[in-house]
DSSP file (Angstrom, degrees, kcal/mol; ACC not computed):
  #  RESIDUE AA STRUCTURE BP1 BP2  ACC     N-H-->O    O-->H-N    N-H-->O    O-->H-N    TCO  KAPPA ALPHA  PHI   PSI    X-CA   Y-CA   Z-CA
    1    1 A M              0   0    0      0, 0.0     2,-0.2     0, 0.0    30,-0.1   0.000 360.0 360.0 360.0 142.1  -57.4  124.5    9.9
    2    2 A T        -     0   0    0     28,-0.2    30,-2.4    48,-0.1     2,-0.5  -0.508 360.0-147.2 -70.6 131.9  -55.6  121.2    9.1
    3    3 A V  E     -a   32   0A   0     -2,-0.2    47,-2.5    28,-0.2    48,-2.3  -0.892  11.8-168.0-107.8 128.5  -55.9  118.7   11.9
    4    4 A V  E     -ab  33  51A   0     28,-3.2    30,-2.3    -2,-0.5     2,-0.5  -0.948   1.1-166.3-113.2 132.2  -53.2  116.2   12.6
    5    5 A K  E     -ab  34  52A   0     46,-2.4    48,-2.7    -2,-0.4     2,-0.6  -0.985   1.4-167.0-119.7 127.7  -53.7  113.2   14.9
    6    6 A I  E     -ab  35  53A   0     28,-2.8    30,-3.3    -2,-0.5     2,-0.5  -0.958   1.3-169.5-114.0 117.6  -50.7  111.3   16.1
    7    7 A V  E     +ab  36  54A   0     46,-2.8    48,-2.5    -2,-0.6     2,-0.3  -0.928  18.9 172.2-107.1 130.0  -51.4  107.9   17.8
    8    8 A Y  E     -ab  37  55A   0     28,-2.3    30,-2.8    -2,-0.5     2,-0.4  -0.938  27.7-158.9-139.7 158.0  -48.3  106.4   19.5
    9    9 A A        +     0   0    0     46,-1.5     2,-0.4    -2,-0.3    48,-0.2  -0.998  16.5 179.8-133.8 136.7  -47.2  103.6   21.8
   10   10 A S        +     0   0    0     -2,-0.4    -2,-0.0     5,-0.1    46,-0.0  -0.979  18.5 173.5-143.6 125.7  -43.9  103.8   23.7
   11   11 A M  S    S+     0   0    0     -2,-0.4    -1,-0.1     1,-0.0     0, 0.0   0.847  91.1  24.4 -93.8 -43.7  -42.4  101.2   26.1
   12   12 A T  S    S-     0   0    0      0, 0.0    -2,-0.0     0, 0.0    -1,-0.0   0.512 111.5-103.3-101.2  -7.5  -39.0  102.8   26.8
   13   13 A G  S  > S+     0   0    0    115,-0.0     4,-2.2     4,-0.0     5,-0.2   0.220  94.6 109.2 101.1 -13.3  -39.9  106.5   26.0
   14   14 A N  H  > S+     0   0    0      1,-0.2     4,-2.0     2,-0.2   115,-0.3   0.941  82.7  41.2 -61.2 -48.9  -38.2  106.5   22.6
   15   15 A V  H  > S+     0   0    0      2,-0.2     4,-2.9     1,-0.2    -1,-0.2   0.854 111.1  56.9 -72.0 -33.3  -41.4  106.7   20.6
   16   16 A E  H  > S+     0   0    0      2,-0.2     4,-1.9     1,-0.2    -1,-0.2   0.935 109.0  47.4 -60.0 -43.7  -43.0  109.1   23.0
   17   17 A G  H  X S+     0   0    0     -4,-2.2     4,-2.0     2,-0.2    -2,-0.2   0.898 111.4  50.5 -62.5 -40.8  -40.0  111.4   22.4
   18   18 A I  H  X S+     0   0    0     -4,-2.0     4,-2.4     1,-0.2    -2,-0.2   0.905 109.1  51.2 -63.0 -42.3  -40.4  110.9   18.6
   19   19 A S  H  X S+     0   0    0     -4,-2.9     4,-2.5     1,-0.2    -1,-0.2   0.852 108.4  52.5 -65.5 -33.0  -44.1  111.7   18.8
   20   20 A E  H  X S+     0   0    0     -4,-1.9     4,-2.5     2,-0.2    -1,-0.2   0.891 108.3  50.3 -68.1 -39.5  -43.3  114.9   20.7
   21   21 A I  H  X S+     0   0    0     -4,-2.0     4,-2.4     2,-0.2    -2,-0.2   0.935 111.6  48.7 -61.6 -45.8  -40.8  115.9   18.0
   22   22 A L  H  X S+     0   0    0     -4,-2.4     4,-2.7     1,-0.2     5,-0.3   0.931 110.4  50.7 -59.3 -46.3  -43.6  115.3   15.4
   23   23 A E  H  X S+     0   0    0     -4,-2.5     4,-2.5     1,-0.2    -1,-0.2   0.929 111.3  48.6 -57.3 -46.5  -46.1  117.3   17.4
   24   24 A E  H  X S+     0   0    0     -4,-2.5     4,-2.2     1,-0.2    -1,-0.2   0.903 112.5  48.0 -60.4 -43.4  -43.6  120.2   17.6
   25   25 A K  H  X S+     0   0    0     -4,-2.4     4,-1.0     2,-0.2    -2,-0.2   0.900 112.5  47.7 -68.4 -41.3  -42.8  120.1   13.9
   26   26 A F  H  <>S+     0   0    0     -4,-2.7     5,-2.1     2,-0.2     3,-0.4   0.910 112.5  49.5 -66.1 -41.3  -46.5  120.0   12.9
   27   27 A K  H ><5S+     0   0    0     -4,-2.5     3,-1.9    -5,-0.3    -2,-0.2   0.894 106.5  55.8 -64.1 -39.0  -47.3  122.9   15.2
   28   28 A A  H 3<5S+     0   0    0     -4,-2.2    -1,-0.2     1,-0.3    -2,-0.2   0.784 103.0  56.7 -63.0 -25.9  -44.4  124.9   13.8
   29   29 A A  T 3<5S-     0   0    0     -4,-1.0    -1,-0.3    -3,-0.4    -2,-0.2   0.427 125.2-105.7 -83.9   0.9  -46.0  124.4   10.4
   30   30 A G  T < 5S+     0   0    0     -3,-1.9     2,-0.2     1,-0.3    -3,-0.2   0.663  74.3 137.6  87.8  17.4  -49.2  126.0   11.7
   31   31 A L      < -     0   0    0     -5,-2.1     2,-0.5   -30,-0.1    -1,-0.3  -0.642  58.4-114.9 -98.6 154.9  -51.3  122.8   12.1
   32   32 A E  E     -a    3   0A   0    -30,-2.4   -28,-3.2    -2,-0.2     2,-0.4  -0.759  40.3-165.0 -84.7 128.9  -53.6  121.8   14.9
   33   33 A V  E     -a    4   0A   0     -2,-0.5     2,-0.4   -30,-0.2   -28,-0.2  -0.946  20.2-174.9-126.6 136.3  -52.2  118.7   16.5
   34   34 A E  E     -a    5   0A   0    -30,-2.3   -28,-2.8    -2,-0.4     2,-0.5  -0.993  10.7-161.3-126.5 125.0  -53.5  116.1   18.9
   35   35 A R  E     -a    6   0A   0     -2,-0.4     2,-0.4   -30,-0.2   -28,-0.2  -0.919  13.7-175.8-107.8 127.5  -51.2  113.4   20.3
   36   36 A I  E     -a    7   0A   0    -30,-3.3   -28,-2.3    -2,-0.5     2,-0.2  -0.977  25.1-124.8-131.0 131.6  -52.9  110.3   21.7
   37   37 A E  E >>  -a    8   0A   0     -2,-0.4     3,-1.6   -30,-0.2     4,-0.5  -0.493  30.1-118.3 -70.7 145.5  -51.5  107.2   23.5
   38   38 A A  G >4 S+     0   0    0    -30,-2.8     3,-1.3     1,-0.3   -29,-0.1   0.851 112.6  59.7 -55.2 -39.8  -52.5  104.0   21.8
   39   39 A D  G 34 S+     0   0    0      1,-0.3    -1,-0.3   -31,-0.2   -30,-0.1   0.783 110.0  43.7 -60.1 -26.6  -54.4  102.8   24.9
   40   40 A D  G <4 S+     0   0    0     -3,-1.6     2,-0.5     2,-0.1    -1,-0.3   0.426  91.9 104.8 -99.0  -0.6  -56.6  105.8   24.7
   41   41 A A    <<  -     0   0    0     -3,-1.3     2,-0.2    -4,-0.5    30,-0.1  -0.703  57.1-150.1 -91.4 128.4  -57.2  105.7   20.9
   42   42 A E    >   -     0   0    0     -2,-0.5     3,-1.9     1,-0.1     4,-0.2  -0.553  31.6-108.9 -84.7 158.6  -60.5  104.5   19.5
   43   43 A S  T 3  S+     0   0    0      1,-0.3     3,-0.4    -2,-0.2    -1,-0.1   0.776 119.4  51.1 -61.8 -26.1  -60.5  102.9   16.1
   44   44 A D  T >  S+     0   0    0      1,-0.2     3,-2.2     2,-0.1     4,-0.3   0.155  72.1 119.2 -96.7  19.6  -62.3  105.9   14.6
   45   45 A V  T <  S+     0   0    0     -3,-1.9     3,-0.5     1,-0.3    -1,-0.2   0.782  74.0  51.9 -56.8 -30.0  -59.8  108.4   16.0
   46   46 A F  T >  S+     0   0    0     -3,-0.4     3,-1.7     1,-0.2    -1,-0.3   0.434  78.8 100.3 -88.3   1.6  -58.8  109.6   12.5
   47   47 A A  T <  S+     0   0    0     -3,-2.2    -1,-0.2     1,-0.3    -2,-0.1   0.848  93.1  32.5 -57.1 -37.5  -62.4  110.3   11.4
   48   48 A D  T 3  S+     0   0    0     -3,-0.5     2,-0.3    -4,-0.3    -1,-0.3   0.142 102.6  99.9-107.7  19.5  -62.0  114.0   11.9
   49   49 A A    <   -     0   0    0     -3,-1.7   -45,-0.2     1,-0.1     3,-0.1  -0.762  53.9-160.8-102.9 150.7  -58.3  114.3   11.1
   50   50 A D  S    S+     0   0    0    -47,-2.5    34,-2.1    -2,-0.3     2,-0.5   0.790  88.7  36.7 -91.1 -38.2  -56.8  115.5    7.8
   51   51 A L  E    S-bc   4  84A   0    -48,-2.3   -46,-2.4    32,-0.2     2,-0.5  -0.974  73.1-162.1-118.9 126.7  -53.4  113.9    8.6
   52   52 A A  E     -bc   5  85A   0     32,-3.1    34,-2.0    -2,-0.5     2,-0.4  -0.936  12.2-179.6-112.8 122.7  -53.2  110.5   10.3
   53   53 A V  E     -bc   6  86A   0    -48,-2.7   -46,-2.8    -2,-0.5     2,-0.4  -0.975  11.9-167.7-127.1 135.3  -49.9  109.5   11.9
   54   54 A V  E     -bc   7  87A   0     32,-1.9    34,-2.7    -2,-0.4     2,-0.5  -0.985   1.7-171.5-118.4 131.9  -48.9  106.4   13.8
   55   55 A A  E     +bc   8  88A   0    -48,-2.5   -46,-1.5    -2,-0.4     2,-0.3  -0.990  23.3 159.8-121.3 121.7  -45.7  106.2   15.7
   56   56 A T  E     - c   0  89A   0     32,-2.4    34,-2.1    -2,-0.5     2,-0.3  -0.933  34.8-138.2-141.5 157.9  -44.9  102.7   17.0
   57   57 A Y  E     - c   0  90A   0     -2,-0.3     2,-0.5    32,-0.2    34,-0.2  -0.707  32.5-113.4-104.3 168.1  -42.2  100.4   18.3
   58   58 A T        -     0   0    0     32,-1.1     2,-0.3    -2,-0.3     6,-0.2  -0.904  29.8-149.8-105.5 131.9  -41.9   96.8   17.3
   59   59 A Y  B >>  -F   63   0B   0      4,-3.0     4,-3.1    -2,-0.5     3,-0.6  -0.733  51.1 -30.5-102.6 147.1  -42.5   94.3   20.1
   60   60 A G  T 34 S-     0   0    0     -2,-0.3     2,-0.4     1,-0.2    39,-0.1  -0.206 127.3  -7.3  56.0-126.2  -40.9   90.8   20.4
   61   61 A V  T 34 S-     0   0    0      1,-0.1    -1,-0.2    37,-0.0    -2,-0.1  -0.362 132.2 -47.8-103.4  52.1  -40.2   89.2   17.1
   62   62 A G  T <4 S+     0   0    0     -3,-0.6     2,-0.2    -2,-0.4    -2,-0.2   0.769  95.7 142.6  97.1  29.0  -41.8   91.7   14.8
   63   63 A E  B  <  -F   59   0B   0     -4,-3.1    -4,-3.0     1,-0.1    40,-0.3  -0.651  56.9-104.7-104.5 157.1  -45.2   92.2   16.4
   64   64 A V        -     0   0    0     -2,-0.2    -6,-0.1    -6,-0.2     5,-0.1  -0.581  54.9 -95.5 -69.1 137.9  -47.4   95.2   16.9
   65   65 A P    >>  -     0   0    0      0, 0.0     3,-1.8     0, 0.0     4,-0.7  -0.219  29.9-116.3 -57.2 147.5  -47.2   96.3   20.6
   66   66 A D  G >4 S+     0   0    0      1,-0.3     3,-1.1     2,-0.2     4,-0.5   0.871 115.2  56.8 -52.3 -42.1  -49.9   94.9   22.9
   67   67 A E  G 34 S+     0   0    0      1,-0.3    -1,-0.3     2,-0.1     4,-0.2   0.646 111.5  44.0 -69.8 -12.3  -51.3   98.4   23.6
   68   68 A F  G <> S+     0   0    0     -3,-1.8     4,-3.3     2,-0.1     5,-0.3   0.487  87.0  96.4-102.7  -7.4  -51.8   98.9   19.8
   69   69 A E  H <X S+     0   0    0     -3,-1.1     4,-2.6    -4,-0.7     5,-0.2   0.902  86.7  40.4 -57.1 -52.6  -53.3   95.5   19.1
   70   70 A D  H  > S+     0   0    0     -4,-0.5     4,-1.8     2,-0.2    -1,-0.2   0.925 118.3  48.5 -62.7 -44.2  -57.0   96.3   19.2
   71   71 A F  H  > S+     0   0    0     -4,-0.2     4,-1.9     1,-0.2    -2,-0.2   0.932 112.7  48.3 -60.6 -47.3  -56.4   99.6   17.3
   72   72 A Y  H  X S+     0   0    0     -4,-3.3     4,-0.9     1,-0.2    -2,-0.2   0.923 110.0  51.4 -60.0 -46.6  -54.3   97.9   14.7
   73   73 A N  H  < S+     0   0    0     -4,-2.6    -1,-0.2    -5,-0.3    -2,-0.2   0.831 116.3  40.9 -62.5 -32.3  -56.9   95.2   14.1
   74   74 A A  H >< S+     0   0    0     -4,-1.8     3,-1.6    -5,-0.2     4,-0.5   0.731  97.1  78.7 -87.0 -23.6  -59.7   97.7   13.6
   75   75 A L  H >< S+     0   0    0     -4,-1.9     3,-1.9     1,-0.3    -2,-0.2   0.892  87.4  55.3 -56.4 -46.2  -57.7  100.2   11.6
   76   76 A S  T 3< S+     0   0    0     -4,-0.9    -1,-0.3     1,-0.3    -2,-0.1   0.645 103.4  57.7 -67.0 -12.1  -57.9   98.4    8.2
   77   77 A T  T <  S+     0   0    0     -3,-1.6    -1,-0.3    -4,-0.1    -2,-0.2   0.543  88.3  96.2 -91.9  -8.1  -61.7   98.3    8.5
   78   78 A E  S <  S-     0   0    0     -3,-1.9     2,-0.7    -4,-0.5   -34,-0.0  -0.444  74.6-129.5 -77.9 154.7  -62.0  102.1    8.7
   79   79 A T        +     0   0    0     -2,-0.1    36,-0.2     1,-0.1    35,-0.1  -0.929  36.6 161.0-106.0 111.7  -62.7  104.2    5.7
   80   80 A L    >   +     0   0    0     34,-2.3     3,-2.0    -2,-0.7    37,-0.3  -0.023  13.2 154.7-121.9  29.4  -60.1  107.0    5.5
   81   81 A S  T 3   +     0   0    0     33,-0.4    35,-0.2     1,-0.3     3,-0.1  -0.308  69.3  27.1 -55.9 138.6  -60.4  108.0    1.8
   82   82 A G  T 3  S+     0   0    0     33,-0.6     2,-0.3     1,-0.3    -1,-0.3   0.373 101.0 107.6  87.9  -5.2  -59.3  111.6    1.3
   83   83 A K    <   -     0   0    0     -3,-2.0    34,-2.8    32,-0.1     2,-0.4  -0.726  62.4-135.4-104.8 156.7  -57.0  111.5    4.3
   84   84 A V  E     -cd  51 117A   0    -34,-2.1   -32,-3.1    -2,-0.3     2,-0.3  -0.905  23.5-168.1-111.0 137.9  -53.2  111.5    4.3
   85   85 A Y  E     -cd  52 118A   0     32,-2.6    34,-2.7    -2,-0.4    35,-0.6  -0.861  11.7-176.9-126.0 161.2  -51.3  109.1    6.5
   86   86 A G  E     -c   53   0A   0    -34,-2.0   -32,-1.9    -2,-0.3     2,-0.4  -0.982  10.6-151.9-150.7 152.6  -47.7  108.6    7.7
   87   87 A V  E     -c   54   0A   0     33,-0.3    36,-1.8    -2,-0.3     2,-0.4  -0.984   6.0-170.7-131.1 138.2  -46.0  106.0    9.9
   88   88 A V  E     -ce  55 123A   0    -34,-2.7   -32,-2.4    -2,-0.4     2,-0.3  -0.994  10.8-169.1-125.6 134.7  -42.9  106.3   12.0
   89   89 A G  E     -ce  56 124A   0     34,-3.0    36,-2.9    -2,-0.4     2,-0.4  -0.928   9.4-161.5-125.1 150.0  -41.3  103.2   13.7
   90   90 A S  E     +ce  57 125A   0    -34,-2.1   -32,-1.1    -2,-0.3     2,-0.3  -0.978  25.8 143.5-125.8 142.1  -38.6  102.7   16.3
   91   91 A G  E     - e   0 126A   0     34,-2.1    36,-2.4    -2,-0.4     2,-0.7  -0.938  52.8 -93.6-160.8-178.4  -36.7   99.6   16.8
   92   92 A D     >  -     0   0    0     -2,-0.3     4,-2.4    34,-0.2    34,-0.1  -0.887  31.3-174.3-112.0  99.3  -33.4   98.0   17.7
   93   93 A Q  T  4 S+     0   0    0     -2,-0.7    -1,-0.2     1,-0.2     7,-0.1   0.828  81.2  51.8 -66.0 -33.0  -31.6   97.3   14.5
   94   94 A E  T  4 S+     0   0    0      1,-0.2     3,-0.5     2,-0.2    -1,-0.2   0.932 118.7  33.2 -71.0 -45.9  -28.7   95.4   16.2
   95   95 A M  T  4 S+     0   0    0      1,-0.2    -2,-0.2     2,-0.1    -1,-0.2   0.781 132.7  29.4 -81.5 -27.5  -30.8   93.0   18.2
   96   96 A H    ><  +     0   0    0     -4,-2.4     3,-0.7     1,-0.1     4,-0.4  -0.382  68.2 150.9-131.8  54.6  -33.7   92.6   15.8
   97   97 A A  G >  S+     0   0    0     -3,-0.5     3,-0.7     1,-0.2    -1,-0.1   0.860  75.4  48.0 -58.1 -40.0  -32.2   93.1   12.3
   98   98 A T  G 3  S+     0   0    0      1,-0.2    -1,-0.2    -3,-0.1    -2,-0.1   0.725 123.0  32.6 -78.0 -20.2  -34.6   90.8   10.5
   99   99 A T  G X  S+     0   0    0     -3,-0.7     3,-2.1    -6,-0.1     4,-0.3   0.121  81.3 155.0-120.0  20.4  -37.7   92.3   12.1
  100  100 A F  T <  S-     0   0    0     -3,-0.7    -9,-0.1    -4,-0.4    -3,-0.1  -0.295  80.2 -15.6 -55.8 119.7  -36.5   95.9   12.5
  101  101 A C  T >> S+     0   0    0    -11,-0.1     4,-1.3    -2,-0.1     3,-0.7   0.756  86.2 149.4  56.9  30.1  -39.5   98.3   12.6
  102  102 A R  H <>  +     0   0    0     -3,-2.1     4,-2.3     1,-0.2     5,-0.2   0.847  65.5  62.5 -61.5 -34.1  -41.8   95.5   11.3
  103  103 A A  H 3> S+     0   0    0     -4,-0.3     4,-2.3   -40,-0.3    -1,-0.2   0.873 100.3  54.1 -60.1 -35.6  -44.7   97.0   13.3
  104  104 A A  H <> S+     0   0    0     -3,-0.7     4,-2.2     2,-0.2    -1,-0.2   0.910 108.0  49.5 -63.5 -41.2  -44.4  100.2   11.2
  105  105 A D  H  X S+     0   0    0     -4,-1.3     4,-2.0     2,-0.2    -2,-0.2   0.894 109.4  52.0 -63.0 -39.8  -44.6   98.1    8.0
  106  106 A L  H  X S+     0   0    0     -4,-2.3     4,-2.0     1,-0.2    -2,-0.2   0.900 110.1  48.3 -64.2 -41.0  -47.7   96.4    9.4
  107  107 A F  H  X S+     0   0    0     -4,-2.3     4,-2.7     2,-0.2    -1,-0.2   0.879 107.4  55.9 -67.1 -37.1  -49.4   99.8   10.1
  108  108 A E  H  X S+     0   0    0     -4,-2.2     4,-2.1     1,-0.2    -2,-0.2   0.933 109.3  46.5 -59.4 -44.8  -48.5  101.0    6.6
  109  109 A A  H  X S+     0   0    0     -4,-2.0     4,-1.4     2,-0.2    -1,-0.2   0.886 111.1  52.1 -64.5 -39.2  -50.3   98.0    5.1
  110  110 A A  H  X S+     0   0    0     -4,-2.0     4,-0.5     1,-0.2     3,-0.2   0.912 109.6  49.3 -64.6 -42.1  -53.3   98.6    7.4
  111  111 A F  H >X>S+     0   0    0     -4,-2.7     3,-1.6     1,-0.2     5,-1.0   0.905 105.0  58.2 -62.6 -41.0  -53.5  102.2    6.3
  112  112 A E  H ><5S+     0   0    0     -4,-2.1     3,-1.0     1,-0.3    -1,-0.2   0.860 101.4  56.5 -56.9 -35.7  -53.4  101.2    2.7
  113  113 A A  H 3<5S+     0   0    0     -4,-1.4    -1,-0.3     1,-0.2    -2,-0.2   0.685  98.9  62.1 -69.8 -17.5  -56.5   99.1    3.3
  114  114 A T  H <<5S-     0   0    0     -3,-1.6   -34,-2.3    -4,-0.5   -33,-0.4   0.642 111.1-115.6 -83.4 -14.9  -58.4  102.2    4.5
  115  115 A G  T <<5 +     0   0    0     -3,-1.0   -33,-0.6    -4,-0.6    -3,-0.1   0.443  68.3 140.6  91.4   0.0  -58.1  104.1    1.2
  116  116 A A      < -     0   0    0     -5,-1.0     2,-0.5   -35,-0.2    -1,-0.3  -0.346  53.5-116.4 -72.4 159.2  -55.9  106.8    2.8
  117  117 A Q  E     -d   84   0A   0    -34,-2.8   -32,-2.6   -37,-0.3     2,-0.5  -0.839  20.8-123.6-100.2 131.2  -53.0  108.2    0.7
  118  118 A Q  E     -d   85   0A   0     -2,-0.5   -32,-0.2   -34,-0.2     3,-0.1  -0.629  24.2-171.3 -74.2 122.5  -49.5  107.8    2.0
  119  119 A G        +     0   0    0    -34,-2.7     2,-0.3    -2,-0.5    -1,-0.2   0.665  65.3   6.7 -91.4 -18.4  -48.0  111.3    2.3
  120  120 A S  S    S-     0   0    0    -35,-0.6   -33,-0.3    24,-0.1    -1,-0.2  -0.982  86.9 -86.7-159.5 152.8  -44.4  110.3    3.0
  121  121 A A        -     0   0    0     -2,-0.3     2,-0.1     1,-0.1    22,-0.1  -0.312  59.1 -91.6 -60.2 146.4  -42.2  107.2    3.1
  122  122 A T        -     0   0    0    -36,-0.1     2,-0.5     1,-0.1   -34,-0.2  -0.388  39.3-137.0 -62.0 133.9  -42.3  105.4    6.5
  123  123 A V  E     -e   88   0A   0    -36,-1.8   -34,-3.0    -2,-0.1     2,-0.5  -0.840  16.2-164.2 -97.1 127.4  -39.5  106.6    8.8
  124  124 A K  E     -e   89   0A   0     -2,-0.5     2,-0.4   -36,-0.2   -34,-0.2  -0.960   5.8-167.7-116.2 125.4  -37.6  103.9   10.7
  125  125 A I  E     -e   90   0A   0    -36,-2.9   -34,-2.1    -2,-0.5     2,-1.2  -0.927  24.5-127.5-118.8 133.0  -35.4  105.0   13.6
  126  126 A D  E    S-e   91   0A   0     -2,-0.4     2,-0.5   -36,-0.2   -34,-0.2  -0.687  73.6 -58.3 -80.4  99.2  -32.9  102.9   15.4
  127  127 A Q  S    S+     0   0    0    -36,-2.4     2,-0.2    -2,-1.2    -2,-0.1  -0.519 118.6  20.4  66.3-109.8  -34.1  103.4   19.0
  128  128 A D  S    S-     0   0    0     -2,-0.5     2,-0.4     1,-0.1    -2,-0.1  -0.607  88.4-100.2 -95.0 151.0  -34.1  107.1   20.0
  129  129 A A        -     0   0    0   -115,-0.3     2,-0.2    -2,-0.2    -1,-0.1  -0.533  41.8-174.0 -72.6 124.0  -34.2  110.0   17.6
  130  130 A E     >  -     0   0    0     -2,-0.4     4,-2.3     1,-0.0     3,-0.5  -0.475  46.0 -79.1-105.3-177.1  -30.8  111.6   17.0
  131  131 A A  H  > S+     0   0    0      1,-0.3     4,-1.7     2,-0.2     5,-0.1   0.875 130.9  47.5 -55.1 -45.0  -29.9  114.7   15.0
  132  132 A D  H  > S+     0   0    0      1,-0.2     4,-1.8     2,-0.2    -1,-0.3   0.842 111.3  52.6 -67.9 -30.6  -30.1  113.0   11.6
  133  133 A D  H  > S+     0   0    0     -3,-0.5     4,-2.6     2,-0.2    -2,-0.2   0.880 105.1  54.5 -69.3 -37.7  -33.4  111.4   12.6
  134  134 A V  H  X S+     0   0    0     -4,-2.3     4,-1.9     1,-0.2    -2,-0.2   0.888 107.7  50.8 -62.6 -38.0  -34.8  114.8   13.6
  135  135 A T  H  X S+     0   0    0     -4,-1.7     4,-2.0    -5,-0.2    -1,-0.2   0.917 110.6  48.3 -63.7 -43.2  -33.9  116.0   10.1
  136  136 A R  H  X S+     0   0    0     -4,-1.8     4,-2.3     1,-0.2    -2,-0.2   0.872 109.9  52.8 -65.4 -36.0  -35.7  113.0    8.5
  137  137 A L  H  X S+     0   0    0     -4,-2.6     4,-2.5     2,-0.2    -1,-0.2   0.861 106.6  52.9 -67.0 -34.9  -38.7  113.7   10.7
  138  138 A Q  H  X S+     0   0    0     -4,-1.9     4,-2.8     2,-0.2    -2,-0.2   0.919 110.0  47.6 -64.5 -42.6  -38.8  117.3    9.5
  139  139 A T  H  X S+     0   0    0     -4,-2.0     4,-2.7     2,-0.2    -2,-0.2   0.914 110.5  53.0 -62.1 -43.2  -38.8  116.0    5.9
  140  140 A F  H  X S+     0   0    0     -4,-2.3     4,-2.2     2,-0.2    -2,-0.2   0.935 111.9  44.7 -55.6 -50.5  -41.6  113.5    6.9
  141  141 A V  H  X S+     0   0    0     -4,-2.5     4,-2.7     1,-0.2     5,-0.2   0.928 112.3  51.7 -62.3 -46.6  -43.7  116.4    8.3
  142  142 A D  H  X S+     0   0    0     -4,-2.8     4,-2.2     1,-0.2    -2,-0.2   0.906 111.5  47.2 -58.3 -42.6  -43.0  118.6    5.3
  143  143 A E  H  X S+     0   0    0     -4,-2.7     4,-2.1     2,-0.2    -1,-0.2   0.889 111.9  49.8 -68.7 -38.8  -44.1  115.9    2.9
  144  144 A L  H  < S+     0   0    0     -4,-2.2    -2,-0.2    -5,-0.2    -1,-0.2   0.922 111.8  48.4 -64.4 -43.1  -47.3  115.1    4.8
  145  145 A V  H  < S+     0   0    0     -4,-2.7    -2,-0.2     1,-0.2    -1,-0.2   0.904 112.8  48.4 -63.0 -41.6  -48.2  118.8    4.9
  146  146 A K  H  <        0   0    0     -4,-2.2    -1,-0.2     1,-0.3    -2,-0.2   0.864 360.0 360.0 -67.4 -36.8  -47.6  119.2    1.2
  147  147 A A     <        0   0    0     -4,-2.1    -1,-0.3   -28,-0.2    -2,-0.2   0.504 360.0 360.0 -66.0 360.0  -49.6  116.0    0.4
């Protein structure tokens, strides 16, 4: 069975909700899913996963959240060849237009260094997931599963 691991960090609950939507969509596709908070994730968490997903918010002026810092720094040193990855970001487009979802971009670059294949374009959500975002998350899941 295909194993999906979703590592997420959430300050306000928005990304936690997004990670729950992702978990639900992957399970509906018949996949085995494990959702892990960033504080509890080891750098090799994706070693036994087929699909690797990070869901993050952007902190401050375009930074990776503190609870993701160690994981992020170690991720690019992992070897994830043969695995498929996807990234989802949440941010505040109005208050942080120039750095909107920058942490998601940083994770995308870190995954690229691992040798993993990007299965879907990074999804960027303005704060909490609304109906159109749920549709985009379904497309994200479908593309990852297909990849």
